[in-house]
C-alpha positions as CSV (number, residue, x, y, z in Angstrom):
1,M,0.0,-0.1,-0.1
2,R,1.2,3.5,-0.9
3,P,0.7,6.6,1.3
4,S,-1.7,8.0,-1.3
5,D,-3.9,4.8,-1.1
6,T,-4.7,6.0,2.5
7,V,-6.2,9.4,1.4
8,G,-9.8,9.8,2.6
9,N,-12.2,8.1,5.0
10,T,-11.3,10.9,7.5
11,P,-13.2,11.1,10.9
12,L,-16.2,13.4,11.4
13,L,-15.6,15.3,14.7
14,K,-18.4,16.5,16.9
15,I,-17.8,20.2,17.5
16,S,-21.1,21.0,19.3
17,D,-24.6,19.5,19.4
18,K,-25.4,20.8,15.9
19,L,-21.9,21.1,14.3
20,Y,-19.9,18.3,12.9
21,A,-16.5,18.6,10.9
22,K,-14.5,16.3,8.7
23,F,-11.2,16.0,10.2
24,E,-8.9,16.3,6.9
25,T,-5.6,16.5,8.7
26,Y,-5.7,12.6,8.7
27,N,-4.8,12.6,5.1
28,P,-1.0,11.7,4.5
29,S,0.3,15.3,3.8
30,G,-2.0,16.8,6.3
31,S,-4.7,18.5,4.4
32,I,-7.9,17.9,2.4
33,K,-6.0,18.7,-0.8
34,D,-4.5,15.2,-0.8
35,R,-8.0,14.2,-2.1
36,I,-8.0,16.2,-5.3
37,A,-4.2,15.5,-5.9
38,T,-4.5,11.8,-5.8
39,Y,-7.9,12.0,-7.7
40,I,-6.5,14.2,-10.6
41,I,-3.2,12.1,-10.8
42,N,-4.8,8.8,-10.6
43,A,-7.2,9.9,-13.7
44,A,-4.1,11.1,-15.5
45,E,-2.2,7.8,-15.1
46,K,-5.4,5.8,-16.0
47,N,-5.5,7.9,-19.3
48,N,-1.9,7.7,-20.0
49,L,-1.5,11.5,-19.8
50,I,1.7,11.3,-17.6
51,K,4.3,8.8,-16.8
52,K,7.3,8.6,-14.3
53,G,9.7,11.3,-14.8
54,D,7.3,13.8,-16.2
55,T,6.7,17.1,-14.7
56,I,3.7,18.3,-12.9
57,V,2.9,22.0,-12.5
58,E,0.2,23.8,-10.4
59,A,-0.6,27.2,-9.0
60,T,-1.6,27.2,-5.4
61,S,-1.8,29.1,-2.0
62,G,-0.1,26.0,-0.5
63,N,-2.0,22.9,0.5
64,T,-2.5,21.8,-3.1
65,G,1.1,22.3,-3.8
66,I,2.1,20.3,-0.8
67,A,-0.4,17.5,-1.8
68,F,1.1,17.3,-5.4
69,S,4.5,17.6,-4.0
70,F,3.9,14.6,-2.0
71,I,2.3,12.6,-4.8
72,G,5.2,13.6,-7.0
73,A,7.8,12.2,-4.4
74,E,5.7,9.0,-4.0
75,R,5.4,8.3,-7.7
76,G,8.5,9.7,-9.3
77,Y,7.3,13.0,-10.8
78,N,9.0,16.5,-10.9
79,V,6.8,19.1,-9.4
80,K,6.8,22.8,-10.2
81,I,4.7,25.0,-7.9
82,I,3.7,28.7,-8.6
83,M,2.5,30.6,-5.6
84,P,2.1,34.2,-4.3
85,R,5.2,35.1,-2.3
86,N,3.2,35.9,0.9
87,M,2.1,32.5,1.7
88,S,3.6,30.9,4.9
89,E,7.2,29.8,4.9
90,E,6.2,26.5,6.5
91,R,4.2,25.7,3.4
92,K,7.0,26.4,1.1
93,Q,9.4,24.4,3.4
94,M,7.3,21.4,3.3
95,M,7.0,21.4,-0.6
96,R,10.7,21.8,-0.9
97,L,11.4,18.9,1.5
98,F,9.2,16.8,-0.9
99,G,11.4,17.8,-3.7
100,A,9.3,20.4,-5.4
101,E,10.5,23.7,-7.0
102,I,8.7,26.8,-5.9
103,I,8.2,29.8,-8.4
104,E,6.9,32.9,-6.6
105,V,4.6,35.7,-7.9
106,A,3.6,38.9,-6.3
107,D,1.6,39.0,-2.9
108,G,-2.0,37.6,-3.3
109,D,-1.5,37.3,-7.3
110,F,-3.3,34.1,-7.8
111,D,-4.4,35.2,-11.3
112,G,-0.9,35.8,-12.1
113,A,0.2,32.5,-10.7
114,I,-2.5,30.6,-12.8
115,A,-1.4,32.5,-15.9
116,L,2.3,31.7,-15.4
117,R,1.4,28.1,-14.7
118,N,-0.5,27.9,-18.0
119,E,2.4,29.6,-19.9
120,L,5.0,27.2,-18.3
121,A,2.9,24.0,-18.9
122,E,2.4,25.2,-22.7
123,K,5.9,26.1,-23.3
124,N,7.5,23.1,-21.5
125,G,4.9,20.4,-22.1
126,W,4.5,19.9,-18.4
127,F,1.3,18.4,-17.2
128,N,-1.1,21.0,-15.9
129,T,-3.2,19.9,-13.1
130,N,-5.5,22.7,-13.3
131,Q,-7.3,22.6,-9.9
132,F,-9.1,26.0,-10.1
133,H,-11.0,24.9,-13.4
134,N,-10.7,21.2,-13.3
135,A,-14.1,19.2,-13.2
136,L,-12.4,16.4,-11.4
137,N,-12.0,18.6,-8.4
138,I,-15.7,18.7,-7.9
139,E,-16.2,15.1,-8.9
140,C,-13.6,14.0,-6.3
141,H,-15.4,15.6,-3.5
142,E,-18.7,14.4,-4.8
143,K,-17.6,10.7,-4.9
144,T,-15.3,10.7,-1.8
145,T,-15.9,13.4,0.8
146,G,-19.6,13.6,0.1
147,I,-20.2,9.8,0.2
148,E,-18.3,9.6,3.5
149,V,-20.4,12.5,5.0
150,L,-23.6,10.7,4.1
151,S,-22.4,7.4,5.6
152,Q,-21.0,9.1,8.8
153,T,-24.2,11.2,9.5
154,K,-26.8,8.6,8.8
155,N,-27.3,7.8,12.4
156,I,-26.7,11.4,13.7
157,G,-29.5,13.2,11.9
158,E,-30.5,15.3,8.9
159,I,-28.1,17.7,7.4
160,S,-29.5,21.2,7.5
161,A,-26.4,23.0,5.9
162,I,-22.8,22.7,4.7
163,V,-20.9,25.7,5.7
164,L,-17.2,26.1,4.4
165,G,-14.8,28.4,2.9
166,T,-13.8,28.3,-0.8
167,G,-10.5,28.2,-2.5
168,T,-11.2,26.6,-5.9
169,G,-14.7,25.8,-4.8
170,G,-14.5,22.2,-5.5
171,T,-15.2,21.0,-1.9
172,I,-18.4,23.0,-1.5
173,M,-19.7,22.2,-4.9
174,G,-18.8,18.4,-4.8
175,L,-20.4,18.0,-1.2
176,R,-23.4,19.7,-2.4
177,K,-23.8,17.4,-5.5
178,A,-23.5,14.4,-3.1
179,L,-25.8,15.7,-0.5
180,I,-28.5,17.8,-2.1
181,N,-30.6,14.7,-3.5
182,V,-30.8,13.2,-0.1
183,Y,-31.3,16.4,1.8
184,P,-33.2,18.6,-0.7
185,Q,-33.7,21.4,1.9
186,M,-30.2,21.5,2.7
187,K,-28.6,25.0,2.7
188,V,-25.3,25.7,0.9
189,V,-23.3,28.3,2.9
190,A,-20.0,29.7,1.8
191,C,-17.4,31.4,4.0
192,E,-15.0,34.2,2.6
193,P,-12.5,36.5,4.1
194,A,-14.1,39.9,5.0
195,E,-11.0,41.6,3.5
196,S,-11.6,39.8,0.2
197,P,-15.5,39.6,-0.2
198,V,-15.4,38.6,-4.0
199,M,-18.4,36.3,-3.9
200,S,-20.4,38.8,-2.0
201,G,-19.8,41.4,-4.9
202,G,-16.8,43.2,-3.2
203,E,-13.3,43.6,-4.3
204,H,-10.3,41.2,-4.0
205,G,-8.0,42.1,-1.2
206,L,-5.1,40.8,0.8
207,H,-6.2,38.6,3.7
208,G,-4.5,36.0,6.0
209,I,-6.8,33.1,5.8
210,Q,-4.6,31.1,3.6
211,G,-6.4,28.6,1.3
212,I,-9.7,30.3,0.9
213,G,-10.8,33.7,-0.8
214,D,-8.1,33.4,-3.6
215,G,-9.6,36.3,-5.5
216,S,-12.0,34.7,-7.8
217,K,-15.1,32.5,-7.9
218,F,-13.5,29.6,-9.9
219,L,-15.7,26.5,-9.8
220,V,-18.4,28.0,-7.4
221,D,-21.8,28.2,-8.8
222,L,-23.3,31.3,-7.0
223,N,-26.8,30.3,-8.2
224,V,-26.6,27.4,-5.8
225,L,-25.3,29.3,-2.7
226,D,-27.9,30.1,-0.2
227,D,-25.8,32.3,2.2
228,I,-22.3,33.7,2.4
229,V,-20.7,34.5,5.8
230,L,-17.9,36.9,6.0
231,I,-15.0,36.2,8.6
232,K,-12.2,38.6,9.3
233,T,-8.6,37.2,9.4
234,E,-8.0,37.9,13.0
235,E,-11.4,36.1,13.9
236,A,-10.4,33.0,11.9
237,K,-7.0,33.0,13.6
238,E,-8.5,33.4,17.0
239,R,-11.1,30.6,16.5
240,A,-8.2,28.3,15.5
241,R,-6.2,29.1,18.5
242,R,-9.3,28.2,20.4
243,L,-9.8,24.9,18.6
244,V,-6.1,24.0,19.5
245,K,-6.0,25.1,23.2
246,E,-9.5,24.3,24.2
247,N,-10.2,21.2,22.0
248,G,-6.9,20.0,21.2
249,I,-7.8,20.0,17.5
250,F,-4.4,21.1,15.8
251,V,-5.7,23.0,12.7
252,G,-5.0,26.1,10.7
253,F,-6.9,29.2,10.0
254,S,-9.1,28.1,7.3
255,S,-10.6,25.6,9.8
256,G,-11.1,28.4,12.3
257,A,-12.9,30.4,9.7
258,N,-15.1,27.4,8.7
259,V,-16.0,26.7,12.3
260,L,-16.7,30.3,13.2
261,A,-18.9,30.8,10.1
262,A,-20.8,27.6,10.9
263,E,-21.4,28.6,14.5
264,R,-22.6,32.1,13.5
265,W,-25.0,30.5,10.7
266,I,-26.4,28.2,13.4
267,E,-26.9,31.0,16.0
268,K,-28.6,33.0,13.3
269,N,-30.8,30.3,11.7
270,N,-31.3,27.7,14.6
271,P,-31.5,24.7,12.2
272,E,-33.6,21.6,13.2
273,G,-30.7,19.2,11.9
274,I,-27.0,19.4,11.9
275,V,-24.5,21.4,10.1
276,V,-21.3,20.0,8.5
277,T,-18.0,21.8,7.8
278,V,-14.3,20.9,7.2
279,L,-11.3,21.0,9.3
280,S,-8.9,21.7,6.3
281,D,-5.3,21.2,7.5
282,R,-2.9,21.0,10.3
283,A,-1.5,24.0,12.1
284,E,2.2,23.4,11.7
285,R,2.3,25.0,8.4
286,Y,1.4,28.4,10.1
287,L,3.4,28.2,13.3
288,S,5.5,31.4,12.4
289,I,2.3,33.5,11.9
290,F,0.0,31.8,14.5
């Protein structure tokens, strides 16, 4: 068995009476992004699009880069990662330790990172994993994360809502596709940084909730969102600190944002059923800025 064969089937933690969260730190490189990295590369190998020794290239805020770096180390691919300069040093160190090469662009410039990724892939014949526009991203979460949630909640209660931040949008869209036919009244609630409220109709801005609010809607279909909760960077950090110190749940800032957004939505709407969110990654990749 390879490390990537253990991706998924993560625990569902009870945060409160009405709030449950998928504990994605159990994945091999420590984040939910191991799911899409494994899913995309497995599909590429099945369709003979890549072979050992080829180069994978991706644009990322960090966790997807770590995930592809891990897969590259496991399976013998070269990995090139394009990312904004202001992402945490721990994330960069993890990628380099797996053997990836990092190419940096300006702070917060995800559009620039994506454009450079596309240019380099085309110019060099590298395999573009294309997370921000890849339908396999949504399919992965529909067929893995979503199916797991259905199984894990069947004896807990009806799902009233899913609440989580969006980076690519693959997780929230995939979860919705898996759950909406079983729970047709379920609400789909996005969380985004208050400093960069793009889905809410505002302007892209710099923020510190790495992994969400990357400056565009990407895979998110705004027509199926029922609500959007804005969370400030410092609020997300403080909620993450509390999860670590009060619950022993060692997670990063986007997890703090997800939990806080879900708690605020529950307080406002008092749902009859439960709410599901995601604990996206471990805190070790943010220690210098925690």
